[in-house]
N, C-alpha and C positions, 0 to 999 in steps of 0.2 A: 583840800579837804573832798570828798569822792563823794558827789549829787549822785544820786539814786534815780534811776529812768523809772517813771510811772508807766507802767505798763497799763495797756488803753484798749480798748474793744469798741469796734462800733456797732449802735442797735440796732444797725439794718443788718448786720452778719449774726448777729442770736436770732433776730426775728427767721432767718434763714435757714439756720442749724436747729433750733426749738420751737419752732412756730412761734403765731400771735400769743399774745400773753389777756389776761384780763385783768383788771382794777380791783383790786379786794380792799375791801373797805374793816375797818378793827371793831367791832360793835363789844369786843368783852379782853380782858388780856390775854397777850398770845398764849400762856401758858393754858390756858381754861380751853382754848379752841383747838379741837381734837383733828379738825380739816387741816388747820395752817399748820401745826406740828406734823401733819402727815408731809405736804406740802416742803416743810424744811428739810426733813430727816430725806427727801430726794432731791432735794438742793435745786427747786421751782420757784424758790422765792426770788425777787430782787427789790430792795429797796431804792427809790426815786432821792434824793435828794437836791437842795439848792447850792449851791457853788456862792464862793466869795462874790464874785461877777454878774452872780445872779442867773447863770444857765444848771440847766438839770443836768445832774449824772447820775449813774446809778453803781450799787455794787451788788453782788449774788449772796446775800444774807438778810438776815430782817435787821434792822437795826432801828429799834423803837427810837422815834421822836417826832414831836408834836406837829412839825415841820414833812415829816416824811411820808409820802407815797408809797404804796406796794401793789406788786405787779408777781401774779402768778402763771407760768409759764407751762406748755403742755410735757414737757420735755426737760431733762435734767440740764441744769447751768454750770453743772460743775469742770468745766475748761477754760470757762471764765472766770473763776473763784477766785482770784489774784488777782484783776484789774478791774481798770477804771472803766465804766461804760458812757459812754459819748455820742452825743448823738440823737440824743431820745428824741425818736416822732411819734407824739401823740395820736397821730393820723392813724398808725400802726397798731396800735391797741383796742383792744374790745373795750366796752364799756360795760 
């Protein structure tokens, strides 16, 4: 059985290349939020989830779950789209 390697990227690398993100709160359904739809289209949204071990990790797209937190970056995250984002440092995020 062949194991697939999970490609990862460090959160600090992403901040260096894409800028400091802002936390985004969903106040309505994502489909009705025009600003959010624009950010998704421009690949600027990251969803932060909790792993089974309790650590935070990110994925570059909008994944709707109750536990998720969303970050919007000033520049595109497209080059990190297939990676799992590790080493989330909340001190680097604009509230």
